[in-house]
DRENLOVO-661710 format. One record per residue (C-alpha): residue in three letters; x, z, y. Coordinates in steps of 0.2 Angstrom, whole numbers, plus 5000, padded with zeros to 4 digits. Layout:
@residu->ALA | u->X | w->Z | v->Y
...
***
This chain:
@residu->MET | u->5000 | w->4999 | v->4999
@residu->LYS | u->5006 | w->4995 | v->5018
@residu->GLN | u->5001 | w->5002 | v->5035
@residu->LEU | u->5002 | w->5000 | v->5052
@residu->LEU | u->4994 | w->5012 | v->5068
@residu->CYS | u->4982 | w->5008 | v->5081
@residu->ALA | u->4967 | w->5019 | v->5088
@residu->THR | u->4949 | w->5019 | v->5093
@residu->PHE | u->4939 | w->5028 | v->5107
@residu->GLU | u->4930 | w->5046 | v->5104
@residu->GLY | u->4920 | w->5051 | v->5117
@residu->ILE | u->4932 | w->5048 | v->5132
@residu->ASP | u->4946 | w->5053 | v->5118
@residu->ALA | u->4957 | w->5041 | v->5110
@residu->LYS | u->4960 | w->5044 | v->5090
@residu->SER | u->4975 | w->5037 | v->5080
@residu->VAL | u->4968 | w->5025 | v->5067
@residu->GLU | u->4980 | w->5020 | v->5050
@residu->VAL | u->4975 | w->5004 | v->5046
@residu->GLN | u->4980 | w->5002 | v->5028
@residu->PHE | u->4981 | w->4987 | v->5015
@residu->THR | u->4980 | w->4983 | v->4997
@residu->ALA | u->4979 | w->4966 | v->4987
@residu->THR | u->4974 | w->4969 | v->4970
@residu->LYS | u->4970 | w->4957 | v->4955
@residu->GLY | u->4952 | w->4952 | v->4953
@residu->LEU | u->4940 | w->4941 | v->4962
@residu->PRO | u->4947 | w->4934 | v->4977
@residu->ALA | u->4937 | w->4943 | v->4992
@residu->PHE | u->4940 | w->4953 | v->5009
@residu->THR | u->4934 | w->4970 | v->5012
@residu->ILE | u->4934 | w->4980 | v->5026
@residu->VAL | u->4931 | w->4997 | v->5026
@residu->GLY | u->4930 | w->5016 | v->5035
@residu->MET | u->4914 | w->5016 | v->5047
@residu->ALA | u->4920 | w->5000 | v->5057
@residu->ASN | u->4906 | w->4994 | v->5069
@residu->THR | u->4901 | w->4976 | v->5069
@residu->ALA | u->4919 | w->4969 | v->5080
@residu->ILE | u->4929 | w->4976 | v->5068
@residu->THR | u->4921 | w->4966 | v->5052
@residu->GLU | u->4918 | w->4950 | v->5061
@residu->SER | u->4936 | w->4950 | v->5062
@residu->LYS | u->4937 | w->4945 | v->5043
@residu->GLU | u->4934 | w->4926 | v->5049
@residu->ARG | u->4948 | w->4928 | v->5064
@residu->VAL | u->4960 | w->4934 | v->5054
@residu->LYS | u->4957 | w->4921 | v->5040
@residu->SER | u->4957 | w->4907 | v->5054
@residu->ALA | u->4972 | w->4914 | v->5061
@residu->LEU | u->4982 | w->4915 | v->5047
@residu->LEU | u->4975 | w->4898 | v->5040
@residu->SER | u->4979 | w->4890 | v->5057
@residu->ASN | u->4996 | w->4897 | v->5056
@residu->ASP | u->5000 | w->4891 | v->5038
@residu->PHE | u->4999 | w->4907 | v->5029
@residu->THR | u->4993 | w->4908 | v->5011
@residu->PHE | u->4978 | w->4918 | v->5009
@residu->PRO | u->4981 | w->4929 | v->4997
@residu->PRO | u->4970 | w->4925 | v->4982
@residu->LYS | u->4968 | w->4940 | v->4977
@residu->ARG | u->4955 | w->4956 | v->4981
@residu->LEU | u->4957 | w->4961 | v->4999
@residu->THR | u->4954 | w->4978 | v->5004
@residu->VAL | u->4958 | w->4986 | v->5022
@residu->ASN | u->4955 | w->5003 | v->5023
@residu->LEU | u->4953 | w->5011 | v->5041
@residu->ALA | u->4956 | w->5029 | v->5041
@residu->PRO | u->4951 | w->5044 | v->5045
@residu->SER | u->4933 | w->5035 | v->5035
@residu->ASP | u->4923 | w->5047 | v->5042
@residu->LEU | u->4928 | w->5043 | v->5060
@residu->ARG | u->4920 | w->5027 | v->5068
@residu->LYS | u->4931 | w->5014 | v->5074
@residu->GLU | u->4926 | w->5001 | v->5086
@residu->GLY | u->4935 | w->4984 | v->5096
@residu->SER | u->4942 | w->4967 | v->5091
@residu->HIS | u->4959 | w->4975 | v->5095
@residu->PHE | u->4962 | w->4980 | v->5075
@residu->ASP | u->4961 | w->4960 | v->5073
@residu->LEU | u->4980 | w->4960 | v->5073
@residu->PRO | u->4987 | w->4974 | v->5064
@residu->ILE | u->4972 | w->4969 | v->5049
@residu->ALA | u->4981 | w->4950 | v->5049
@residu->ALA | u->4999 | w->4958 | v->5051
@residu->LEU | u->4997 | w->4967 | v->5035
@residu->ILE | u->4992 | w->4953 | v->5025
@residu->ALA | u->5004 | w->4941 | v->5033
@residu->LEU | u->5019 | w->4953 | v->5029
@residu->GLY | u->5015 | w->4952 | v->5010
@residu->ASN | u->5029 | w->4960 | v->4999
@residu->PHE | u->5038 | w->4966 | v->5013
@residu->ASP | u->5045 | w->4985 | v->5011
@residu->GLY | u->5053 | w->4986 | v->5028
@residu->ASN | u->5047 | w->5001 | v->5037
@residu->LEU | u->5032 | w->5001 | v->5048
@residu->ASP | u->5024 | w->5019 | v->5048
@residu->ASP | u->5028 | w->5022 | v->5066
@residu->TRP | u->5020 | w->5005 | v->5076
@residu->TYR | u->5005 | w->5005 | v->5084
@residu->VAL | u->4999 | w->4988 | v->5084
@residu->PHE | u->4984 | w->4982 | v->5098
@residu->GLY | u->4976 | w->4966 | v->5099
@residu->GLU | u->4962 | w->4952 | v->5097
@residu->LEU | u->4964 | w->4936 | v->5087
@residu->GLY | u->4959 | w->4920 | v->5093
@residu->LEU | u->4955 | w->4907 | v->5079
@residu->ASP | u->4974 | w->4898 | v->5081
@residu->GLY | u->4984 | w->4914 | v->5078
@residu->SER | u->4985 | w->4917 | v->5101
@residu->VAL | u->4985 | w->4937 | v->5104
@residu->THR | u->4970 | w->4943 | v->5117
@residu->GLU | u->4970 | w->4959 | v->5126
@residu->ASN | u->4954 | w->4970 | v->5124
@residu->THR | u->4948 | w->4979 | v->5138
@residu->LEU | u->4950 | w->4996 | v->5129
@residu->LEU | u->4969 | w->4995 | v->5127
@residu->TYR | u->4973 | w->5003 | v->5143
@residu->PRO | u->4961 | w->5020 | v->5140
@residu->ILE | u->4966 | w->5020 | v->5125
@residu->ILE | u->4984 | w->5018 | v->5124
@residu->LEU | u->4986 | w->5030 | v->5140
@residu->SER | u->4976 | w->5043 | v->5129
@residu->LEU | u->4988 | w->5044 | v->5116
@residu->ALA | u->5002 | w->5042 | v->5128
@residu->ASN | u->4995 | w->5059 | v->5134
@residu->GLN | u->4994 | w->5068 | v->5116
@residu->GLY | u->5013 | w->5061 | v->5115
@residu->ALA | u->5007 | w->5052 | v->5099
@residu->ILE | u->5015 | w->5037 | v->5102
@residu->THR | u->5032 | w->5031 | v->5107
@residu->ARG | u->5034 | w->5011 | v->5104
@residu->ALA | u->5017 | w->4998 | v->5102
@residu->ILE | u->5015 | w->4982 | v->5100
@residu->VAL | u->5001 | w->4972 | v->5112
@residu->PRO | u->4996 | w->4955 | v->5118
@residu->TYR | u->5008 | w->4951 | v->5131
@residu->VAL | u->4994 | w->4948 | v->5148
@residu->SER | u->4991 | w->4968 | v->5146
@residu->LEU | u->5012 | w->4969 | v->5148
@residu->PRO | u->5007 | w->4972 | v->5168
@residu->LYS | u->4993 | w->4985 | v->5167
@residu->LEU | u->5002 | w->4996 | v->5152
@residu->SER | u->5020 | w->4996 | v->5157
@residu->LYS | u->5014 | w->5008 | v->5171
@residu->ILE | u->5009 | w->5020 | v->5159
@residu->PRO | u->5026 | w->5031 | v->5155
@residu->ASN | u->5037 | w->5036 | v->5138
@residu->ILE | u->5031 | w->5023 | v->5129
@residu->THR | u->5042 | w->5007 | v->5122
@residu->PHE | u->5030 | w->4991 | v->5124
@residu->TYR | u->5032 | w->4972 | v->5115
@residu->GLY | u->5023 | w->4960 | v->5122
@residu->VAL | u->5014 | w->4946 | v->5109
@residu->ASN | u->5008 | w->4929 | v->5114
@residu->THR | u->5004 | w->4924 | v->5095
@residu->LEU | u->5002 | w->4933 | v->5078
@residu->THR | u->5017 | w->4924 | v->5073
@residu->GLU | u->5028 | w->4934 | v->5087
@residu->THR | u->5020 | w->4949 | v->5079
@residu->LEU | u->5026 | w->4945 | v->5062
@residu->ASN | u->5046 | w->4940 | v->5068
@residu->LEU | u->5044 | w->4959 | v->5078
@residu->LEU | u->5041 | w->4970 | v->5063
@residu->ARG | u->5054 | w->4962 | v->5049
@residu->ALA | u->5066 | w->4962 | v->5062
@residu->GLU | u->5081 | w->4973 | v->5059
@residu->VAL | u->5087 | w->4973 | v->5076
@residu->LEU | u->5073 | w->4971 | v->5089
@residu->PRO | u->5073 | w->4962 | v->5106
@residu->GLU | u->5074 | w->4972 | v->5125
@residu->ALA | u->5056 | w->4979 | v->5125
@residu->GLN | u->5047 | w->4975 | v->5142
@residu->ALA | u->5055 | w->4989 | v->5157
@residu->HIS | u->5043 | w->5003 | v->5161
@residu->ILE | u->5039 | w->5002 | v->5179
@residu->SER | u->5041 | w->5020 | v->5181
@residu->THR | u->5034 | w->5020 | v->5203
@residu->PHE | u->5023 | w->5013 | v->5214
@residu->ASP | u->5027 | w->5006 | v->5229
@residu->PHE | u->5015 | w->5016 | v->5239
@residu->ASN | u->5021 | w->5031 | v->5254
@residu->HIS | u->5023 | w->5046 | v->5246
@residu->LEU | u->5027 | w->5064 | v->5249
@residu->LEU | u->5041 | w->5073 | v->5237
@residu->HIS | u->5039 | w->5090 | v->5233
@residu->GLU | u->5054 | w->5094 | v->5221
@residu->THR | u->5056 | w->5079 | v->5209
@residu->ALA | u->5039 | w->5075 | v->5209
@residu->LYS | u->5030 | w->5062 | v->5221
@residu->TYR | u->5014 | w->5062 | v->5228
@residu->TYR | u->5008 | w->5045 | v->5234
@residu->PHE | u->4996 | w->5039 | v->5247
@residu->HIS | u->4993 | w->5026 | v->5259
@residu->GLU | u->4988 | w->5024 | v->5276
@residu->HIS | u->4974 | w->5012 | v->5274
@residu->TYR | u->4957 | w->5018 | v->5283
@residu->PRO | u->4944 | w->5006 | v->5282
@residu->LEU | u->4931 | w->5017 | v->5289
@residu->ASP | u->4938 | w->5028 | v->5301
@residu->PHE | u->4934 | w->5046 | v->5309
@residu->ILE | u->4937 | w->5038 | v->5325
@residu->ASP | u->4919 | w->5028 | v->5322
@residu->ILE | u->4910 | w->5048 | v->5324
@residu->LYS | u->4906 | w->5054 | v->5341
@residu->GLY | u->4904 | w->5071 | v->5341
@residu->GLN | u->4901 | w->5082 | v->5327
@residu->GLU | u->4915 | w->5091 | v->5330
@residu->HIS | u->4909 | w->5107 | v->5318
@residu->ALA | u->4909 | w->5093 | v->5305
@residu->LYS | u->4924 | w->5084 | v->5306
@residu->ARG | u->4933 | w->5103 | v->5306
@residu->SER | u->4921 | w->5106 | v->5291
@residu->ALA | u->4927 | w->5087 | v->5282
@residu->LEU | u->4945 | w->5090 | v->5285
@residu->ILE | u->4945 | w->5109 | v->5277
@residu->ALA | u->4936 | w->5102 | v->5263
@residu->ALA | u->4948 | w->5088 | v->5260
@residu->ALA | u->4961 | w->5099 | v->5260
@residu->GLY | u->4956 | w->5111 | v->5246
@residu->MET | u->4943 | w->5101 | v->5239
@residu->HIS | u->4929 | w->5113 | v->5244
@residu->ASN | u->4912 | w->5108 | v->5241
@residu->LEU | u->4904 | w->5102 | v->5258
@residu->LEU | u->4884 | w->5103 | v->5262
@residu->LEU | u->4878 | w->5092 | v->5277
@residu->GLU | u->4861 | w->5094 | v->5285
@residu->GLY | u->4856 | w->5086 | v->5300
@residu->SER | u->4841 | w->5075 | v->5307
@residu->PRO | u->4842 | w->5057 | v->5302
@residu->GLY | u->4856 | w->5047 | v->5313
@residu->SER | u->4866 | w->5063 | v->5315
@residu->GLY | u->4881 | w->5059 | v->5304
@residu->LYS | u->4880 | w->5065 | v->5288
@residu->SER | u->4882 | w->5049 | v->5276
@residu->MET | u->4897 | w->5043 | v->5290
@residu->ILE | u->4905 | w->5060 | v->5287
@residu->ALA | u->4903 | w->5059 | v->5268
@residu->LYS | u->4909 | w->5039 | v->5265
@residu->ARG | u->4925 | w->5042 | v->5276
@residu->LEU | u->4931 | w->5058 | v->5269
@residu->VAL | u->4937 | w->5048 | v->5254
@residu->HIS | u->4951 | w->5040 | v->5262
@residu->ILE | u->4959 | w->5056 | v->5269
@residu->MET | u->4960 | w->5064 | v->5252
@residu->PRO | u->4975 | w->5074 | v->5247
@residu->PRO | u->4991 | w->5061 | v->5239
@residu->LEU | u->4991 | w->5058 | v->5219
@residu->HIS | u->5004 | w->5060 | v->5209
@residu->ASN | u->5009 | w->5047 | v->5195
@residu->ASP | u->4997 | w->5053 | v->5180
@residu->GLU | u->4982 | w->5057 | v->5193
@residu->MET | u->4982 | w->5037 | v->5197
@residu->LEU | u->4985 | w->5032 | v->5180
@residu->GLU | u->4969 | w->5041 | v->5175
@residu->CYS | u->4961 | w->5033 | v->5190
@residu->ALA | u->4965 | w->5018 | v->5184
@residu->LYS | u->4958 | w->5023 | v->5167
@residu->LEU | u->4939 | w->5030 | v->5174
@residu->GLU | u->4940 | w->5011 | v->5181
@residu->ILE | u->4943 | w->5005 | v->5165
@residu->LEU | u->4929 | w->5014 | v->5159
@residu->GLU | u->4917 | w->5009 | v->5174
@residu->GLY | u->4922 | w->4990 | v->5169
@residu->LYS | u->4929 | w->4986 | v->5183
@residu->GLU | u->4951 | w->4978 | v->5183
@residu->PRO | u->4960 | w->4996 | v->5189
@residu->SER | u->4969 | w->4993 | v->5206
@residu->PHE | u->4983 | w->5005 | v->5203
@residu->THR | u->4982 | w->5011 | v->5221
@residu->PRO | u->4982 | w->5029 | v->5226
@residu->SER | u->4963 | w->5031 | v->5229
@residu->ARG | u->4952 | w->5044 | v->5223
@residu->PRO | u->4933 | w->5038 | v->5216
@residu->PHE | u->4920 | w->5039 | v->5228
@residu->ARG | u->4902 | w->5038 | v->5216
@residu->SER | u->4888 | w->5039 | v->5226
@residu->PRO | u->4871 | w->5040 | v->5215
@residu->HIS | u->4853 | w->5036 | v->5216
@residu->HIS | u->4843 | w->5050 | v->5220
@residu->SER | u->4831 | w->5041 | v->5207
@residu->SER | u->4845 | w->5040 | v->5196
@residu->THR | u->4843 | w->5046 | v->5179
@residu->GLY | u->4850 | w->5063 | v->5171
@residu->ALA | u->4858 | w->5054 | v->5157
@residu->SER | u->4868 | w->5041 | v->5170
@residu->ILE | u->4873 | w->5054 | v->5181
@residu->PHE | u->4878 | w->5066 | v->5166
@residu->GLY | u->4881 | w->5054 | v->5154
@residu->GLY | u->4875 | w->5051 | v->5136
@residu->GLY | u->4869 | w->5040 | v->5121
@residu->THR | u->4862 | w->5042 | v->5105
@residu->HIS | u->4875 | w->5038 | v->5095
@residu->LYS | u->4889 | w->5035 | v->5108
@residu->ALA | u->4890 | w->5048 | v->5124
@residu->GLN | u->4895 | w->5038 | v->5137
@residu->ILE | u->4902 | w->5043 | v->5154
@residu->GLY | u->4892 | w->5047 | v->5167
@residu->GLU | u->4894 | w->5047 | v->5186
@residu->VAL | u->4899 | w->5065 | v->5183
@residu->GLY | u->4914 | w->5061 | v->5175
@residu->LEU | u->4918 | w->5044 | v->5186
@residu->ALA | u->4919 | w->5055 | v->5200
@residu->HIS | u->4933 | w->5064 | v->5194
@residu->GLY | u->4946 | w->5066 | v->5204
@residu->GLY | u->4937 | w->5061 | v->5219
@residu->ILE | u->4920 | w->5065 | v->5228
@residu->LEU | u->4902 | w->5064 | v->5221
@residu->PHE | u->4892 | w->5062 | v->5234
@residu->PHE | u->4872 | w->5064 | v->5234
@residu->ASP | u->4864 | w->5057 | v->5248
@residu->GLU | u->4844 | w->5064 | v->5253
@residu->LEU | u->4850 | w->5078 | v->5240
@residu->PRO | u->4833 | w->5088 | v->5240
@residu->HIS | u->4824 | w->5072 | v->5231
@residu->PHE | u->4834 | w->5074 | v->5216
@residu->SER | u->4827 | w->5077 | v->5202
@residu->LYS | u->4828 | w->5099 | v->5197
@residu->THR | u->4832 | w->5095 | v->5182
@residu->VAL | u->4847 | w->5086 | v->5190
@residu->LEU | u->4853 | w->5097 | v->5203
@residu->GLU | u->4853 | w->5112 | v->5190
@residu->SER | u->4864 | w->5104 | v->5177
@residu->LEU | u->4875 | w->5100 | v->5192
@residu->ARG | u->4880 | w->5119 | v->5191
@residu->GLU | u->4892 | w->5116 | v->5174
@residu->PRO | u->4902 | w->5105 | v->5180
@residu->LEU | u->4903 | w->5113 | v->5200
@residu->GLU | u->4908 | w->5130 | v->5191
@residu->ASP | u->4919 | w->5125 | v->5177
@residu->ARG | u->4924 | w->5109 | v->5182
@residu->HIS | u->4920 | w->5100 | v->5168
@residu->ILE | u->4905 | w->5092 | v->5159
@residu->ARG | u->4899 | w->5094 | v->5140
@residu->ILE | u->4887 | w->5081 | v->5133
@residu->SER | u->4879 | w->5088 | v->5115
@residu->ARG | u->4869 | w->5074 | v->5105
@residu->VAL | u->4865 | w->5075 | v->5087
@residu->ASN | u->4880 | w->5063 | v->5080
@residu->ALA | u->4891 | w->5066 | v->5098
@residu->LYS | u->4899 | w->5081 | v->5105
@residu->VAL | u->4912 | w->5076 | v->5121
@residu->THR | u->4917 | w->5087 | v->5135
@residu->TYR | u->4924 | w->5076 | v->5149
@residu->ASP | u->4936 | w->5081 | v->5166
@residu->ALA | u->4923 | w->5083 | v->5179
@residu->ASN | u->4933 | w->5091 | v->5194
@residu->PHE | u->4929 | w->5083 | v->5209
@residu->LEU | u->4925 | w->5086 | v->5227
@residu->PHE | u->4905 | w->5087 | v->5228
@residu->VAL | u->4897 | w->5080 | v->5246
@residu->GLY | u->4878 | w->5086 | v->5247
@residu->ALA | u->4865 | w->5079 | v->5264
@residu->MET | u->4851 | w->5081 | v->5268
@residu->ASN | u->4836 | w->5083 | v->5279
@residu->PRO | u->4830 | w->5098 | v->5288
@residu->CYS | u->4811 | w->5097 | v->5281
@residu->PRO | u->4804 | w->5083 | v->5275
@residu->CYS | u->4801 | w->5073 | v->5292
@residu->GLY | u->4817 | w->5077 | v->5296
@residu->ASN | u->4814 | w->5080 | v->5314
@residu->LEU | u->4814 | w->5100 | v->5312
@residu->PHE | u->4833 | w->5101 | v->5322
@residu->SER | u->4828 | w->5088 | v->5335
@residu->THR | u->4828 | w->5094 | v->5352
@residu->THR | u->4817 | w->5078 | v->5358
@residu->ILE | u->4806 | w->5073 | v->5343
@residu->ALA | u->4792 | w->5086 | v->5337
@residu->CYS | u->4791 | w->5091 | v->5317
@residu->ARG | u->4776 | w->5087 | v->5308
@residu->CYS | u->4780 | w->5097 | v->5293
@residu->SER | u->4769 | w->5114 | v->5290
@residu->ASP | u->4779 | w->5129 | v->5285
@residu->ILE | u->4774 | w->5127 | v->5267
@residu->GLU | u->4781 | w->5109 | v->5266
@residu->ILE | u->4796 | w->5115 | v->5272
@residu->THR | u->4798 | w->5130 | v->5262
@residu->ARG | u->4794 | w->5118 | v->5247
@residu->TYR | u->4806 | w->5105 | v->5252
@residu->ARG | u->4821 | w->5118 | v->5253
@residu->SER | u->4816 | w->5128 | v->5240
@residu->ARG | u->4821 | w->5113 | v->5228
@residu->LEU | u->4839 | w->5119 | v->5229
@residu->SER | u->4841 | w->5136 | v->5220
@residu->ASP | u->4851 | w->5151 | v->5227
@residu->PRO | u->4864 | w->5146 | v->5211
@residu->PHE | u->4866 | w->5129 | v->5215
@residu->LEU | u->4870 | w->5135 | v->5235
@residu->ASP | u->4881 | w->5147 | v->5227
@residu->ARG | u->4893 | w->5133 | v->5222
@residu->ILE | u->4895 | w->5126 | v->5240
@residu->ASP | u->4909 | w->5132 | v->5249
@residu->LEU | u->4906 | w->5125 | v->5268
@residu->TYR | u->4889 | w->5121 | v->5274
@residu->VAL | u->4887 | w->5113 | v->5291
@residu->GLN | u->4870 | w->5112 | v->5303
@residu->MET | u->4873 | w->5096 | v->5311
@residu->HIS | u->4865 | w->5095 | v->5329
@residu->ALA | u->4855 | w->5077 | v->5337
@residu->VAL | u->4867 | w->5063 | v->5346
@residu->SER | u->4870 | w->5065 | v->5362
@residu->ALA | u->4876 | w->5054 | v->5377
@residu->GLU | u->4890 | w->5066 | v->5379
@residu->ASP | u->4897 | w->5064 | v->5361
@residu->LYS | u->4915 | w->5056 | v->5364
@residu->PRO | u->4926 | w->5048 | v->5347
@residu->SER | u->4938 | w->5063 | v->5345
@residu->ILE | u->4951 | w->5062 | v->5331
@residu->SER | u->4956 | w->5046 | v->5318
@residu->SER | u->4959 | w->5048 | v->5301
@residu->GLN | u->4976 | w->5044 | v->5303
@residu->GLU | u->4977 | w->5061 | v->5311
@residu->LEU | u->4963 | w->5072 | v->5299
@residu->HIS | u->4976 | w->5063 | v->5286
@residu->ARG | u->4992 | w->5069 | v->5293
@residu->LYS | u->4985 | w->5086 | v->5291
@residu->VAL | u->4977 | w->5085 | v->5274
@residu->ARG | u->4997 | w->5079 | v->5268
@residu->GLN | u->5005 | w->5094 | v->5279
@residu->ALA | u->4990 | w->5106 | v->5269
@residu->PHE | u->4995 | w->5097 | v->5251
@residu->LEU | u->5013 | w->5100 | v->5254
@residu->ARG | u->5010 | w->5118 | v->5258
@residu->GLN | u->5000 | w->5123 | v->5246
@residu->LYS | u->5014 | w->5114 | v->5235
@residu->GLN | u->5028 | w->5124 | v->5241
@residu->ARG | u->5017 | w->5140 | v->5238
@residu->GLY | u->5020 | w->5137 | v->5220
@residu->GLN | u->5002 | w->5130 | v->5215
@residu->GLY | u->4999 | w->5118 | v->5204
@residu->LYS | u->4979 | w->5117 | v->5208
@residu->LEU | u->4969 | w->5114 | v->5226
@residu->ASN | u->4963 | w->5131 | v->5234
@residu->GLY | u->4946 | w->5125 | v->5230
@residu->THR | u->4949 | w->5126 | v->5212
@residu->LEU | u->4959 | w->5141 | v->5211
@residu->SER | u->4954 | w->5157 | v->5199
@residu->ASP | u->4950 | w->5173 | v->5206
@residu->ALA | u->4967 | w->5179 | v->5201
@residu->GLU | u->4976 | w->5165 | v->5207
@residu->ILE | u->4968 | w->5166 | v->5225
@residu->ALA | u->4975 | w->5186 | v->5222
@residu->LEU | u->4991 | w->5177 | v->5218
@residu->TYR | u->4996 | w->5165 | v->5229
@residu->CYS | u->4984 | w->5168 | v->5243
@residu->PRO | u->4985 | w->5188 | v->5247
@residu->LEU | u->4977 | w->5192 | v->5264
@residu->ASN | u->4985 | w->5206 | v->5277
@residu->GLU | u->4975 | w->5222 | v->5280
@residu->GLU | u->4967 | w->5214 | v->5295
@residu->SER | u->4959 | w->5200 | v->5287
@residu->GLN | u->4954 | w->5211 | v->5272
@residu->GLN | u->4945 | w->5221 | v->5281
@residu->VAL | u->4934 | w->5206 | v->5290
@residu->ILE | u->4930 | w->5200 | v->5271
@residu->ASP | u->4924 | w->5218 | v->5266
@residu->GLN | u->4914 | w->5219 | v->5286
@residu->GLU | u->4907 | w->5203 | v->5279
@residu->ILE | u->4902 | w->5207 | v->5262
@residu->GLY | u->4893 | w->5223 | v->5268
@residu->ARG | u->4883 | w->5213 | v->5280
@residu->PHE | u->4878 | w->5196 | v->5269
@residu->GLY | u->4882 | w->5202 | v->5254
***
């Protein structure tokens, strides 16, 4: 029996799969076992065509391919290449044990990429399970950004076989270890950022308290709630906030690229954090993830490392708002189904925006509010106290006046965020302020006696 290594997704993490092959006496047949999905079972025809098109003789035996472990569901067309390579190697008795092989086969034996390759290999790299891999040559620009892996790019099945048979391996694709972006340097670690602001805080007139709160929220990943009349600038602030977020480490940039691929986008590999803004009519499954047989990632998981923005916050369903309490508190979300139980990281900055009443004019000095006291109470009671307890900053925004002027740009705010970020790193923190535990706050942010007295007074006065 010969075998190569491949991998499949289980939730958001990859699991290694041993592709095992035997050829035994019996009526000619080709069987793939091991809980393979349709894309893998269809690979038999692609593999046959690829082998015959490249002058390989299909052995007249009973061919069995086993994908182990057999109780793990496998999916993806990237199993084509290891299956075909094992059949074509025939009686080759070299060592294949630590080779990971990925690639979809064309009918002529060409090797093409699969959209799942990047997140699968990144997950394996984070687990320390992979050191070298044969991958489609067209995937190298993306995959070579993953550190500590030696990649060999191939265009055809024949090139793959030559690599596996080679006693001396050719020079591998060089690893691209750095990115060409502005960066902060702390000890030996680089944290990347850009100074491109397509949406700028200079566009916002007045609202100085809201801008200050946005700065604090960005610097420490503190959850923020903006309340004000329509047109006061709540959504403008939320959409500009993502451009002044703290710098990203190389590993965080790779993780953001992984989320882009899971969403179906081409990875950008830029120091831009995700910004997710689901509509208030979105279902719980689309926001938190779910599925009957496979727990798909939702908006909460896709916002990991970035911003999750809920506009018109009270219009979201009560179930969604109460379910949001777990990721806001624990920084992860667990999806439990009969056939799947998956945990996603969900360390995001939550921003909510809401009107003060159903008609929106409660804070207005020029337009009378049309809502009754009962309607206002019912509207505001959609946000429970346990949910509001997880909001760090609350801002009541005033109506716009003719005297309001622009005051500060995103570039200036971003510079202050970077200064605060560096200060947190210099204190020895592995996390930003908003995600520190009670013990870590006591360790990294001790208060002097005067400050502690103020805190104690406010605890007694406001609970």
